[in-house]
N, C-alpha and C positions, 0 to 999 in steps of 0.2 A: 503494502502498498506507500503509495505516491504523500510523505509530509505535504498538510497543508498550514499557514502560519492562517491563526485568526487576527490576523493582529491587517488594516488597511492598507489597500495596494496603496504605494505615490509613485506619480512615473512626471516628469519635470517635460512641459510638454513646449519644445522650441519654437521663436516664432512669434509666441504669440502675447496680442495686450490683453492685461482684466481687463473691461467693458467694464468696470468705476471706475480704475485712475488709471486707466489705462498703463502700469508701469509693462515695459517688457521682458518678458521672460520669467514672469513672475507664477504664474499658472501652475498648477500643475489640478493633473487626472487622480479622483481619489477612487478605488475601488472597493465596497468593504462587500462580504461574501455573509460573516451571519453576523445578527443571529438575522438579519430581513436586509440578503440582495440589496444593492442596492448601487450609483455611480454620481455624477458628480465630478465638478471640477470647483478652485481653489482656489483665491490670487495671495501666498505670502507676506504681499508686502497688510496688505489693507482686509483679506479677510471676504473677502468677496465669495461666495458661493452661489452655484448656476447650476438644477440640472434642467436638462435635456426636456425639449418638449412632446407633450404627447405625441407617436404620432395618429390615436384620432383628431384629438384633438385641432393635428395642421392639417388632416386629412377635411374636414367640415369648414371650416377658414377660407382652406383651397375650393373647394366645392362653391361656399358663400359671396363669393368674388368673381367664382366663374359668375354664376345663375348669373349677382349681378349686373356684366357684363352684356351674358345673354337677351338682362330686360332692356338692355341703352337697345343694342343694336334694331332691335322689333318698338319699342318708342320713340329710338332716331332723338333721343335727350342726351344719348352720350354722356352722363357726370355734370349736369343741371340742375339746383339742385331749385324746384319750385316747390314757394307758401300760397299754403290757400289760407284765403281771409277767414 
């Protein structure tokens, strides 16, 4: 049986800047195995943490945006906002 540490595995991401403080080469990817598997990035300078977006949420958002574009093509409004009295 292969030994697997229960400590979080950290990997530096070269060439990546923190979304919050913009510090270059300060972001690590953290993989947690137990008790619940998790993965996120963390800045070593400012402590900012960020999880990956849920694929279902991204898919739903893309579908909604595509539907808005199709509706705009049908009505010919092309993004125009109309206020009703």
